[in-house]
Backbone as CSV, one residue per row, in Angstrom:
resi,resn,N_x,N_y,N_z,CA_x,CA_y,CA_z,C_x,C_y,C_z
1,MET,1.389,35.981,41.530,1.772,35.414,40.416,3.372,35.644,39.994
2,ASN,4.397,35.119,40.309,5.782,35.524,40.080,6.223,36.050,38.860
3,LEU,7.294,36.566,39.022,7.538,37.038,37.376,8.175,35.967,36.395
4,LEU,8.319,34.577,36.752,8.755,33.622,36.342,7.049,33.128,35.184
5,GLN,6.165,32.997,36.029,4.878,32.731,35.403,4.242,33.858,34.502
6,VAL,4.374,34.994,35.077,4.237,36.474,33.933,4.969,35.926,32.633
7,ILE,6.380,36.134,32.542,7.128,35.641,31.410,6.415,34.702,30.548
8,ALA,6.201,33.486,31.091,5.769,32.502,30.769,4.367,32.480,29.538
9,THR,3.666,33.369,30.775,2.137,33.273,29.879,1.932,34.277,28.988
10,THR,3.102,35.545,28.940,3.027,36.273,27.959,3.879,35.734,26.757
11,LEU,4.520,34.829,26.954,5.277,34.151,25.527,4.382,33.285,25.084
12,LEU,3.529,32.543,26.044,2.413,31.734,25.369,1.525,32.763,24.894
13,SER,1.235,33.441,24.969,0.340,34.579,24.443,0.656,35.043,23.165
14,LEU,2.172,35.393,23.217,2.586,35.894,21.666,2.854,34.323,20.992
15,LEU,3.073,33.542,21.318,3.136,32.195,20.260,1.624,32.277,19.697
16,LEU,0.498,32.138,20.676,-0.676,31.824,19.941,-1.400,32.892,18.962
17,TRP,-0.676,34.132,19.277,-1.061,35.526,18.383,-0.433,34.746,17.005
18,VAL,0.675,34.715,17.348,1.865,34.728,15.770,1.405,33.519,14.988
19,ALA,1.291,32.462,15.615,0.803,31.365,15.134,0.527,31.482,13.765
20,PRO,0.743,30.930,12.192,-0.141,30.843,10.915,-1.195,30.075,11.225
21,PRO,-2.211,30.152,10.615,-3.249,29.825,10.422,-3.146,28.438,9.702
22,ALA,-4.375,27.616,9.964,-3.824,26.219,9.571,-4.836,26.585,7.974
23,LEU,-4.079,26.159,7.063,-4.497,26.182,5.434,-4.577,25.129,5.172
24,ALA,-5.682,25.004,4.129,-5.886,23.675,3.209,-6.095,24.240,2.009
25,ALA,-5.486,23.699,1.072,-5.651,24.094,-0.471,-6.145,23.421,-1.269
26,ARG,-7.118,23.599,-1.717,-7.983,22.178,-2.709,-7.050,22.282,-3.879
27,GLU,-6.625,23.157,-4.475,-6.534,23.498,-5.702,-4.814,23.509,-5.879
28,THR,-4.286,22.756,-5.007,-2.597,22.642,-4.583,-2.286,21.424,-4.284
29,ASP,-1.226,20.678,-4.709,-0.161,19.717,-4.391,0.226,19.348,-2.849
30,SER,-0.262,20.346,-2.047,0.120,20.522,-0.507,-0.785,19.103,0.048
31,TYR,0.294,18.871,1.216,-0.263,17.603,1.922,-1.184,18.395,2.823
32,ASP,-2.684,17.828,3.333,-3.787,18.582,3.986,-3.934,17.882,5.349
33,GLY,-3.748,16.601,5.082,-4.210,15.339,5.568,-5.572,14.511,4.908
34,ASN,-6.002,13.850,5.780,-7.098,13.081,5.209,-7.991,13.617,4.165
35,ILE,-7.684,13.797,2.812,-8.710,14.467,1.811,-10.309,13.933,1.921
36,PHE,-10.566,12.809,2.241,-12.116,12.426,2.415,-12.555,13.030,3.696
37,ALA,-11.917,13.388,4.631,-12.446,14.079,5.725,-12.594,15.462,5.602
38,LEU,-11.680,15.720,4.920,-11.427,17.665,4.959,-12.233,18.091,3.798
39,TYR,-11.745,17.475,2.404,-13.024,17.930,1.471,-14.272,17.156,1.012
40,ALA,-14.375,15.938,1.410,-15.617,15.143,0.967,-16.631,14.971,2.215
41,GLY,-16.268,15.666,3.564,-17.038,15.071,4.941,-17.158,13.589,4.880
42,ASP,-16.391,12.718,4.854,-16.437,11.314,4.688,-15.167,10.638,5.257
43,GLY,-14.557,11.212,6.223,-13.371,10.321,6.844,-13.091,8.829,6.859
44,ALA,-14.251,8.149,6.847,-14.821,6.916,7.020,-14.242,5.843,5.633
45,LEU,-13.838,6.838,4.606,-13.511,5.830,3.747,-12.274,5.223,3.841
46,VAL,-11.111,5.919,4.517,-9.860,5.549,4.376,-9.469,5.130,6.050
47,PRO,-9.214,4.403,6.270,-8.531,3.396,5.270,-9.952,2.253,4.912
48,PRO,-9.907,1.497,4.051,-11.191,0.528,3.696,-11.430,-0.189,4.866
49,HIS,-12.331,-0.950,4.881,-13.015,-1.655,6.001,-12.920,-3.279,5.360
50,ILE,-12.657,-3.491,4.010,-12.321,-4.658,3.394,-11.397,-4.856,2.613
51,SER,-10.333,-5.563,2.151,-9.289,-5.550,1.626,-9.915,-6.123,-0.159
52,LEU,-9.011,-5.542,-1.017,-9.716,-5.920,-2.262,-9.550,-7.454,-2.707
53,ALA,-8.766,-8.209,-2.120,-8.402,-9.653,-2.015,-9.776,-10.484,-1.886
54,GLU,-10.320,-9.795,-0.185,-11.576,-10.379,0.356,-12.762,-9.869,-0.461
55,ALA,-12.705,-8.848,-1.021,-14.149,-8.185,-1.840,-13.771,-9.361,-2.863
56,LEU,-13.146,-9.804,-3.664,-13.255,-10.430,-4.961,-13.351,-11.596,-4.353
57,GLY,-12.733,-12.330,-3.474,-12.871,-13.433,-3.006,-14.380,-13.721,-2.376
58,GLN,-15.093,-13.041,-1.917,-16.458,-12.831,-1.586,-17.370,-12.752,-3.054
59,GLN,-16.678,-12.301,-4.031,-17.345,-12.135,-5.467,-18.525,-11.037,-4.908
60,ARG,-17.873,-10.138,-4.899,-18.532,-8.668,-4.262,-18.000,-7.373,-5.791
61,PRO,-19.066,-6.999,-6.216,-18.456,-5.915,-6.925,-17.718,-4.749,-6.334
62,VAL,-16.772,-4.039,-6.848,-15.755,-3.579,-6.322,-15.837,-2.300,-7.064
63,LEU,-15.971,-0.864,-6.201,-15.560,0.361,-6.697,-13.785,0.328,-5.836
64,LEU,-12.967,0.570,-7.155,-11.914,0.511,-6.737,-10.820,1.849,-6.962
65,SER,-10.708,2.629,-6.003,-9.645,4.104,-6.006,-8.697,4.038,-5.939
66,PHE,-7.495,4.812,-6.562,-6.314,5.404,-5.927,-6.205,6.729,-5.835
67,PHE,-5.590,7.301,-5.063,-5.369,8.645,-4.701,-4.111,8.812,-4.064
68,LEU,-3.552,10.079,-3.753,-2.930,10.863,-3.038,-3.368,11.819,-2.269
69,ASP,-3.103,11.938,-0.833,-3.332,13.043,-0.299,-2.916,14.481,-0.608
70,ASP,-1.959,14.546,-1.327,-1.301,15.564,-1.871,-0.980,15.924,-3.406
71,SER,-2.548,15.576,-3.821,-2.732,15.850,-5.249,-3.951,16.521,-5.106
72,ALA,-4.029,17.864,-5.837,-4.805,18.508,-6.111,-6.094,17.696,-7.032
73,ALA,-5.600,16.989,-7.900,-6.731,16.199,-8.663,-7.397,15.366,-7.735
74,SER,-6.765,14.739,-7.000,-7.081,13.753,-5.993,-8.248,14.481,-5.081
75,LYS,-8.010,15.483,-4.591,-8.757,16.710,-3.796,-9.881,17.077,-4.098
76,ASN,-9.892,17.149,-5.707,-11.421,17.499,-6.547,-11.991,16.228,-6.363
77,PHE,-11.504,15.342,-6.848,-12.085,13.848,-6.633,-12.885,13.290,-5.447
78,ALA,-12.362,13.606,-4.207,-12.883,12.896,-3.268,-14.276,13.436,-2.936
79,PRO,-14.966,14.386,-3.099,-15.983,14.140,-3.252,-17.279,13.643,-4.018
80,LEU,-16.637,13.522,-5.141,-17.469,12.323,-6.496,-17.215,10.475,-5.205
81,LEU,-16.156,10.610,-5.035,-15.707,9.319,-4.380,-16.946,9.041,-3.120
82,SER,-16.789,10.062,-2.363,-18.191,10.046,-1.117,-19.084,10.119,-1.611
83,ASP,-19.718,10.586,-2.650,-21.072,10.537,-3.252,-21.592,9.066,-3.602
84,LEU,-20.517,8.681,-4.318,-20.680,7.195,-5.042,-20.807,6.108,-3.693
85,GLN,-20.015,6.243,-2.710,-19.614,5.571,-1.594,-21.136,5.453,-0.836
86,GLY,-21.628,6.807,-0.704,-22.907,6.852,0.041,-24.441,6.353,-0.887
87,ARG,-24.329,6.698,-2.118,-25.065,5.739,-3.078,-25.199,4.537,-3.106
88,TRP,-23.695,4.030,-3.464,-23.957,2.749,-3.805,-23.394,1.450,-2.836
89,GLY,-22.680,1.979,-1.758,-22.173,0.915,-0.900,-22.551,0.439,-0.021
90,LYS,-23.845,-0.094,-0.317,-24.471,-1.120,0.128,-24.495,-2.117,-0.874
91,VAL,-24.356,-1.924,-2.013,-24.114,-3.309,-2.981,-23.071,-3.104,-3.545
92,VAL,-22.057,-2.230,-3.402,-20.920,-2.468,-4.137,-19.802,-2.452,-2.703
93,GLU,-18.538,-2.987,-2.881,-17.187,-2.383,-1.666,-16.499,-1.434,-2.457
94,VAL,-16.469,-0.218,-1.815,-15.644,1.016,-2.104,-14.547,0.476,-1.575
95,ILE,-13.480,0.781,-2.336,-12.332,0.700,-1.749,-11.663,1.723,-2.215
96,ALA,-11.116,2.739,-1.303,-10.317,3.666,-1.469,-8.516,3.614,-1.078
97,LEU,-7.472,3.484,-1.717,-6.612,3.486,-1.916,-5.369,4.465,-1.860
98,PRO,-4.177,4.462,-1.205,-3.459,5.767,-1.548,-2.380,4.816,-2.427
99,SER,-1.924,5.582,-3.465,-1.012,4.738,-4.163,0.372,4.973,-4.295
100,ASP,0.477,5.388,-3.047,2.137,5.272,-2.698,2.609,3.618,-2.465
101,PRO,2.021,2.808,-1.480,2.386,2.066,-1.309,2.357,0.676,-2.582
102,TYR,1.920,0.991,-3.723,1.866,0.306,-4.791,2.640,0.740,-5.822
103,SER,2.899,-0.412,-6.845,3.664,-0.122,-8.237,2.848,-0.587,-9.187
104,VAL,3.000,-0.214,-10.612,2.618,-0.781,-11.660,2.819,-1.787,-11.988
105,ASP,1.937,-2.995,-11.705,2.164,-4.673,-11.844,1.320,-5.205,-12.825
106,PRO,1.077,-5.326,-14.003,-0.213,-5.935,-14.694,-0.236,-7.449,-14.603
107,LYS,0.836,-8.113,-13.796,0.916,-9.111,-14.133,0.980,-9.687,-12.474
108,ALA,0.452,-8.949,-11.772,0.191,-9.352,-9.971,-1.246,-10.117,-9.740
109,GLU,-1.302,-10.887,-8.867,-2.516,-11.369,-8.503,-3.699,-10.540,-8.646
110,ALA,-4.773,-11.167,-9.110,-5.877,-10.254,-8.962,-6.462,-9.365,-7.556
111,GLY,-5.909,-9.860,-6.744,-6.492,-9.526,-5.213,-5.266,-8.463,-5.005
112,ASP,-4.097,-8.378,-5.869,-3.261,-7.037,-5.584,-3.633,-6.040,-6.257
113,PRO,-3.712,-4.877,-5.628,-4.079,-3.588,-5.840,-3.045,-2.779,-7.202
114,SER,-1.783,-3.746,-7.048,-0.969,-3.579,-8.167,-1.226,-3.625,-9.372
115,ARG,-2.097,-4.643,-9.698,-2.473,-5.370,-10.896,-3.286,-4.147,-11.402
116,TYR,-4.185,-3.549,-10.808,-4.960,-2.333,-11.898,-4.657,-1.151,-11.620
117,TRP,-3.753,-0.428,-10.718,-3.023,0.817,-10.721,-2.099,0.914,-11.854
118,ARG,-2.357,2.257,-12.657,-1.607,2.311,-13.981,-0.656,3.865,-13.792
119,GLY,-0.448,3.793,-12.596,0.419,5.163,-12.490,-0.217,6.606,-12.108
120,THR,-1.211,6.560,-12.152,-1.982,7.791,-12.603,-2.842,8.080,-11.300
121,VAL,-3.049,9.363,-10.478,-4.358,9.646,-9.776,-4.973,10.461,-10.102
122,PRO,-6.391,10.938,-9.803,-7.105,9.946,-9.185,-7.253,8.973,-10.276
123,GLN,-7.372,7.417,-9.895,-7.957,6.334,-10.959,-8.981,5.529,-10.167
124,LEU,-9.828,5.137,-10.944,-11.112,4.654,-10.368,-11.168,3.512,-11.647
125,LEU,-11.586,2.573,-10.653,-12.400,1.158,-11.732,-13.546,0.660,-10.928
126,VAL,-14.486,0.164,-11.745,-15.474,-0.524,-11.412,-15.196,-2.181,-12.009
127,ILE,-15.114,-2.941,-11.024,-14.700,-4.360,-10.920,-15.946,-5.275,-10.867
128,ASN,-16.619,-6.254,-11.689,-17.818,-7.002,-11.249,-17.504,-7.887,-10.439
129,SER,-18.508,-9.092,-9.927,-18.402,-9.953,-8.917,-17.596,-11.156,-9.382
130,GLN,-17.419,-11.074,-10.778,-16.404,-12.079,-11.112,-14.822,-11.734,-11.759
131,GLY,-15.045,-10.627,-10.986,-13.362,-9.884,-11.081,-12.985,-9.215,-12.509
132,GLU,-13.897,-9.164,-13.315,-13.750,-8.357,-14.708,-13.873,-6.839,-14.379
133,VAL,-13.162,-6.224,-14.980,-12.829,-4.795,-14.963,-13.869,-4.429,-16.283
134,LEU,-14.955,-3.588,-15.727,-15.856,-2.929,-16.602,-15.463,-1.380,-16.786
135,TYR,-14.693,-0.748,-16.278,-14.785,0.684,-16.004,-13.452,0.952,-15.824
136,ASP,-12.443,1.821,-15.840,-11.043,2.116,-15.895,-10.839,3.736,-16.389
137,VAL,-10.760,4.294,-15.498,-10.709,5.890,-15.724,-9.979,6.380,-14.785
138,ASP,-9.121,7.721,-15.647,-8.152,8.035,-14.396,-8.101,9.728,-15.004
139,GLY,-8.181,11.004,-14.161,-8.327,11.977,-14.375,-9.557,12.702,-14.084
140,LEU,-10.031,13.779,-15.003,-11.512,14.206,-14.718,-12.547,13.114,-15.085
141,MET,-13.325,12.935,-14.202,-14.272,11.539,-14.319,-15.625,12.366,-14.726
142,ASP,-16.394,11.040,-15.213,-17.899,11.580,-15.983,-18.683,10.840,-14.703
143,PRO,-19.088,11.489,-13.999,-20.077,10.469,-12.944,-21.104,9.428,-13.621
144,ALA,-22.037,10.057,-14.870,-22.869,9.222,-15.315,-21.584,7.858,-15.712
145,ALA,-21.150,8.142,-16.243,-20.289,6.862,-17.057,-20.040,5.923,-15.869
146,ILE,-19.729,6.619,-14.862,-19.206,5.784,-13.535,-20.676,4.833,-13.112
147,GLU,-21.415,5.751,-13.216,-23.035,5.356,-12.662,-23.253,4.233,-13.657
148,THR,-23.187,4.199,-14.743,-23.637,3.198,-15.870,-22.512,1.793,-15.716
149,ALA,-21.254,2.243,-15.454,-20.718,1.004,-15.065,-21.048,-0.029,-13.996
150,LEU,-21.548,0.768,-12.644,-21.951,0.324,-11.531,-23.420,-0.335,-11.911
151,SER,-23.951,0.015,-12.496,-25.495,-0.359,-12.872,-25.193,-1.672,-13.529
152,GLN,-24.238,-1.725,-14.489,-23.805,-3.088,-14.767,-22.957,-4.292,-14.151
153,ALA,-22.329,-3.694,-13.237,-21.618,-4.625,-11.898,-22.528,-5.389,-11.217
154,THR,-23.719,-4.118,-10.665,-24.835,-4.901,-9.980,-25.782,-5.305,-10.453
155,GLY,-26.038,-5.406,-11.887,-27.431,-5.749,-12.112,-28.513,-4.892,-11.555
156,LEU,-28.358,-3.484,-11.320,-29.312,-2.749,-10.673,-29.538,-1.606,-12.034
157,GLU,-30.783,-1.455,-12.340,-31.258,-0.401,-13.179,-30.606,0.960,-12.648
158,LEU,-30.448,1.651,-13.333,-29.880,3.197,-13.182,-31.331,3.831,-12.804
159,SER,-31.760,4.528,-11.955,-32.834,4.976,-11.663,-32.401,5.846,-10.419
160,GLY,-33.763,6.485,-9.948,-33.936,7.272,-8.312,-33.339,6.429,-7.418
161,ALA,-33.380,4.896,-7.507,-33.429,3.736,-6.607,-32.141,4.198,-5.476
162,MET,-30.999,4.620,-6.212,-29.807,4.563,-5.708,-29.494,5.943,-5.020
163,GLY,-30.552,6.892,-4.871,-30.729,8.429,-4.403,-30.104,8.927,-5.100
164,SER,-29.879,10.254,-4.573,-29.496,11.484,-5.662,-27.979,12.080,-4.770
165,SER,-27.541,12.630,-6.000,-26.307,13.523,-5.408,-26.662,14.920,-4.487
166,THR,-26.470,14.835,-3.581,-26.641,16.243,-2.597,-25.280,16.568,-2.152
167,SER,-25.181,18.006,-2.108,-24.263,18.402,-1.367,-24.943,19.301,0.049
168,PHE,-23.929,18.820,1.221,-24.117,19.150,2.228,-23.232,20.621,2.956
169,ASN,-22.049,20.744,2.274,-21.824,21.938,2.566,-20.703,22.919,1.302
170,GLU,-20.459,23.878,1.542,-19.701,24.570,0.224,-18.480,24.076,-0.147
171,ILE,-17.668,23.203,0.596,-16.126,22.491,0.098,-16.621,21.373,-0.786
172,ASN,-17.848,20.150,-0.847,-17.746,19.362,-1.492,-19.081,19.376,-2.620
173,SER,-19.110,20.796,-2.700,-20.242,20.574,-3.912,-19.558,21.035,-5.160
174,GLY,-20.376,20.808,-6.518,-19.567,21.305,-7.464,-18.191,20.210,-8.164
175,TYR,-18.266,18.978,-7.733,-17.039,18.045,-8.249,-17.427,17.884,-9.616
176,GLY,-18.365,17.903,-10.328,-18.187,17.500,-11.829,-18.349,18.820,-12.471
177,SER,-18.052,20.010,-12.157,-17.800,21.296,-12.617,-16.499,21.387,-13.109
């Protein structure tokens, strides 16, 4: 091994040794990446597999949410949305959208997310198959109220039929606390 290789190896070792650890902070407004992959174990929520316009055009009930990857409130909301998607995703289109590209525009067309966004994150709406908003909430959310609205939107009774909320790791447990 020549002197240049020894120096390069030593420098690389030093860089790896002094590199700061990767930090993710659920309680801060820092950008950590895809909050659903990191905090909810469900990176498949974004990007959505169907647009809002397509879902409404197919007369499907929609669970629409707005979030920001660099918002502590959105990070804490991610496990709840992932849980709802896991239990209701077969009968409701779950559409999670980062709010950055949208402006508040209540006069926008029904298929345009700007029509529904109020400028706060996280925000969650339940829209029935006729396009009527049954539930619209932002900030701290009550899972039972969301479930009731989903039951109304789908016509399915609230029971154990949709499954139960289970936590599969310490990161996404306790979203309602």
